[in-house]
C-alpha positions as CSV (number, residue, x, y, z in Angstrom):
1,M,-40.3,39.0,-109.2
2,A,-37.3,37.5,-111.0
3,M,-37.3,33.7,-111.0
4,Q,-34.2,31.8,-110.1
5,E,-33.2,28.2,-110.6
6,L,-32.3,25.8,-107.7
7,M,-31.1,22.3,-108.1
8,I,-32.5,19.8,-105.6
9,K,-32.0,16.1,-105.0
10,R,-34.4,13.5,-103.6
11,R,-33.6,11.6,-100.4
12,D,-35.2,8.7,-98.6
13,A,-33.6,8.6,-95.2
14,T,-34.7,11.1,-92.5
15,G,-33.9,11.8,-88.9
16,K,-31.4,13.9,-86.9
17,E,-28.5,11.7,-87.5
18,V,-29.2,11.7,-91.3
19,A,-29.4,15.5,-91.2
20,K,-26.0,15.7,-89.5
21,R,-24.4,13.4,-92.1
22,L,-25.9,15.5,-94.9
23,R,-24.6,18.7,-93.5
24,R,-21.1,17.2,-93.1
25,A,-21.3,16.2,-96.7
26,G,-21.9,19.8,-97.7
27,V,-25.7,19.8,-98.3
28,V,-28.7,20.6,-96.1
29,P,-32.0,18.7,-95.7
30,A,-35.1,20.3,-97.2
31,I,-38.8,19.5,-97.6
32,L,-40.9,20.3,-100.7
33,Y,-44.6,20.7,-100.0
34,D,-47.1,20.5,-102.8
35,G,-50.4,20.8,-100.8
36,R,-51.0,17.1,-100.8
37,K,-47.7,15.5,-99.7
38,A,-44.2,16.4,-98.5
39,E,-41.1,15.3,-100.4
40,T,-37.8,15.0,-98.6
41,V,-34.9,16.5,-100.7
42,T,-31.5,18.1,-100.2
43,V,-30.2,21.5,-101.5
44,D,-26.8,23.2,-101.7
45,P,-26.7,25.8,-98.9
46,K,-24.3,28.0,-100.8
47,A,-26.7,28.2,-103.7
48,V,-29.6,29.2,-101.3
49,L,-27.5,31.8,-99.5
50,R,-26.5,33.4,-102.9
51,M,-30.2,33.7,-103.8
52,I,-31.3,35.4,-100.6
53,H,-28.2,37.7,-100.4
54,G,-29.4,41.2,-100.8
55,H,-33.0,40.1,-101.4
56,E,-35.7,42.2,-99.6
57,G,-38.5,40.3,-97.9
58,T,-38.9,36.7,-97.0
59,T,-40.3,35.2,-100.3
60,Q,-38.2,33.8,-103.1
61,L,-39.8,32.4,-106.3
62,L,-37.8,29.5,-107.7
63,T,-37.7,27.0,-110.6
64,L,-36.8,23.7,-109.0
65,K,-34.8,21.1,-111.0
66,F,-34.3,17.6,-109.7
67,D,-30.7,16.5,-110.0
68,G,-30.2,13.2,-112.0
69,E,-33.8,13.0,-113.3
70,P,-34.8,13.1,-117.0
71,G,-35.8,16.6,-118.0
72,N,-34.8,17.7,-114.5
73,G,-38.5,17.7,-113.6
74,A,-38.8,21.5,-113.3
75,R,-41.3,22.7,-110.8
76,L,-42.3,26.2,-109.6
77,A,-41.9,26.9,-105.9
78,I,-41.2,29.5,-103.2
79,I,-39.0,29.5,-100.1
80,R,-41.3,29.2,-97.2
81,E,-38.8,29.1,-94.3
82,L,-35.1,29.0,-93.7
83,Q,-33.7,27.7,-90.4
84,F,-30.3,28.9,-89.1
85,D,-28.1,27.8,-86.2
86,P,-28.5,30.6,-83.6
87,V,-24.8,30.5,-82.7
88,T,-23.0,29.8,-86.0
89,E,-25.7,31.2,-88.3
90,Q,-25.2,28.1,-90.5
91,L,-28.1,27.2,-92.7
92,L,-29.7,24.1,-91.3
93,H,-33.0,23.4,-93.1
94,V,-35.1,24.8,-96.0
95,D,-38.9,24.6,-96.5
96,L,-40.1,24.8,-100.1
97,Q,-43.7,25.3,-101.2
98,E,-44.7,24.3,-104.7
99,V,-47.0,26.8,-106.4
100,A,-49.1,27.0,-109.5
101,V,-48.5,29.8,-111.9
102,D,-52.3,30.6,-112.3
103,R,-53.2,30.3,-108.6
104,A,-52.9,33.2,-106.1
105,I,-50.9,32.6,-102.9
106,T,-50.4,34.4,-99.7
107,V,-46.9,35.6,-98.9
108,Q,-45.0,38.1,-96.8
109,V,-43.5,41.2,-98.4
110,S,-41.2,43.8,-96.8
111,V,-42.2,47.4,-96.3
112,R,-39.7,50.2,-97.3
113,P,-40.1,53.8,-96.1
114,V,-39.6,56.3,-98.9
115,G,-38.8,60.0,-98.5
116,E,-37.8,62.1,-95.5
117,A,-40.6,62.8,-93.1
118,A,-41.4,66.5,-92.6
119,G,-41.5,65.9,-88.9
120,V,-38.0,64.6,-88.9
121,R,-36.7,67.4,-91.2
122,E,-38.5,70.4,-89.6
123,Q,-39.3,69.2,-86.1
124,K,-36.3,67.0,-85.3
125,G,-38.7,64.1,-84.7
126,I,-37.9,60.4,-85.0
127,L,-39.4,58.2,-87.7
128,N,-40.6,54.8,-86.4
129,L,-41.3,52.0,-88.8
130,V,-44.0,50.0,-86.9
131,L,-44.8,47.4,-89.6
132,H,-41.9,45.8,-91.4
133,E,-43.8,43.2,-93.4
134,L,-47.2,42.9,-95.1
135,S,-49.3,39.9,-95.9
136,V,-50.3,40.0,-99.5
137,S,-52.2,37.8,-102.0
138,C,-51.2,37.6,-105.6
139,L,-50.1,35.2,-108.3
140,P,-46.6,33.7,-107.8
141,T,-45.2,35.6,-110.8
142,A,-46.6,38.9,-109.4
143,I,-44.9,38.8,-106.0
144,P,-43.5,42.3,-105.4
145,Q,-40.0,42.5,-103.9
146,R,-41.2,45.2,-101.5
147,I,-44.0,47.7,-101.0
148,D,-43.0,51.4,-100.6
149,A,-44.5,53.5,-97.8
150,D,-44.3,57.3,-98.6
151,V,-43.6,58.9,-95.2
152,S,-42.6,62.4,-96.5
153,A,-45.8,64.1,-95.3
154,L,-45.7,62.8,-91.8
155,M,-45.4,65.4,-89.0
156,I,-44.8,64.6,-85.3
157,G,-47.9,62.6,-84.0
158,D,-49.0,61.6,-87.5
159,V,-49.5,57.9,-88.3
160,L,-49.3,56.2,-91.8
161,T,-51.7,53.3,-92.0
162,V,-52.1,50.3,-94.3
163,A,-54.9,52.1,-96.0
164,D,-52.4,54.8,-97.1
165,L,-50.3,52.3,-99.0
166,R,-50.5,51.7,-102.8
167,A,-50.0,48.0,-103.7
168,P,-48.8,47.1,-107.2
169,E,-51.4,45.9,-109.8
170,G,-52.6,42.4,-109.1
171,V,-51.5,42.5,-105.4
172,R,-54.0,42.7,-102.6
173,I,-52.9,43.7,-99.1
174,L,-54.5,41.5,-96.4
175,N,-53.5,43.5,-93.3
176,D,-56.1,45.5,-91.4
177,P,-56.4,48.9,-93.2
178,G,-56.2,50.7,-89.9
179,Q,-53.0,49.0,-88.8
180,A,-50.1,51.5,-88.3
181,V,-47.2,51.3,-90.7
182,A,-45.1,54.3,-89.6
183,T,-45.2,57.3,-87.3
184,V,-43.1,60.2,-86.2
185,A,-42.3,60.5,-82.5
186,P,-41.2,63.7,-80.6
187,P,-37.4,64.1,-80.2
188,M,-36.0,62.6,-77.0
189,A,-35.4,65.0,-74.2
190,E,-31.7,65.8,-73.5
191,E,-30.4,64.1,-70.5
192,V,-29.6,66.6,-67.8
193,A,-26.8,65.6,-65.4
194,A,-28.0,65.8,-61.8
195,V,-25.8,67.9,-59.6
196,V,-25.4,66.2,-56.3
197,A,-24.3,68.5,-53.4
198,P,-21.4,67.1,-51.4
199,T,-22.6,65.3,-48.4
200,A,-21.4,66.8,-45.1
201,A,-19.4,64.5,-43.0
202,V,-21.4,63.0,-40.2
203,V,-19.6,63.0,-36.8
204,T,-20.5,59.9,-34.9
205,E,-20.3,60.2,-31.2
206,P,-18.9,57.3,-29.3
207,E,-21.5,55.1,-27.9
208,V,-22.0,55.5,-24.2
209,L,-22.8,52.4,-22.4
210,T,-25.3,53.1,-19.6
211,E,-26.1,50.8,-16.7
212,R,-29.3,49.0,-17.3
213,K,-32.1,50.1,-15.0
214,P,-33.6,47.2,-13.0
215,K,-37.1,46.4,-13.9
216,E,-39.9,46.8,-11.4
217,G,-39.5,44.1,-8.7
218,E,-35.8,43.5,-9.4
219,E,-34.8,46.6,-7.4
220,A,-36.8,45.4,-4.3
221,A,-35.3,42.0,-4.6
222,A,-31.8,43.4,-4.8
223,E,-32.4,45.5,-1.6
224,E,-33.8,42.5,0.1
225,G,-30.6,40.6,-0.7
226,K,-28.4,43.4,0.8
227,R,-30.1,43.3,4.2
228,P,-28.6,40.9,6.8
229,K,-30.7,38.0,7.5
230,R,-32.2,37.6,10.9
231,P,-31.1,34.4,12.9
232,E,-33.9,31.9,12.8
233,R,-35.5,31.2,16.2
234,P,-35.1,27.6,17.5
235,E,-38.4,25.9,17.3
236,K,-39.9,24.8,20.5
237,A,-39.9,21.2,21.2
238,E,-43.2,19.6,21.1
239,K,-44.5,18.6,24.4
């Protein structure tokens, strides 16, 4: 992996308001970890973006130089994490990890499919890259930019696994050997337009209002009400 230089500057103040002021001043806050302590620094976001532009994978090996210090205090580090604004995509924060040239580290490396799968060429299948990054262990100076995955022999239903990959010399892949890297799926069935028969018009007959039938007991009560009432007999006076 090619090594690039990045100028950084120490800072003492921390906090959200400080970070906002730094961004307005044209720099972004960053943290440099060395395994024992964390140092707060600032970096030029344009310089960082130039470094990662067109770079495959998530790991960058850098030579850090401290601005304004005697000898620039060069130190070897990698970019651990970049934080971006989800709306403006502006670089907000950088995490740097100091490394030793003679000590192996664990990093993420991108996977790149190589060749045209036979199942795509001959069977019109669809190549699916299941695993986009690999976890590898190696010396900082041996970090590969990517690891190629030869998919040319894959037919529909075949699966390329981690065990099928060839890592560069000095690089050890840490993923499960049985983990799927790529596969070829059957072609998608063509969508058939459903022919819907015209729906016959439904003639709705006018609603006929029928007289409600009286419930049992109501009819007798009604008939009773129609009959003339008999005159009441005068009661006999008590003797």
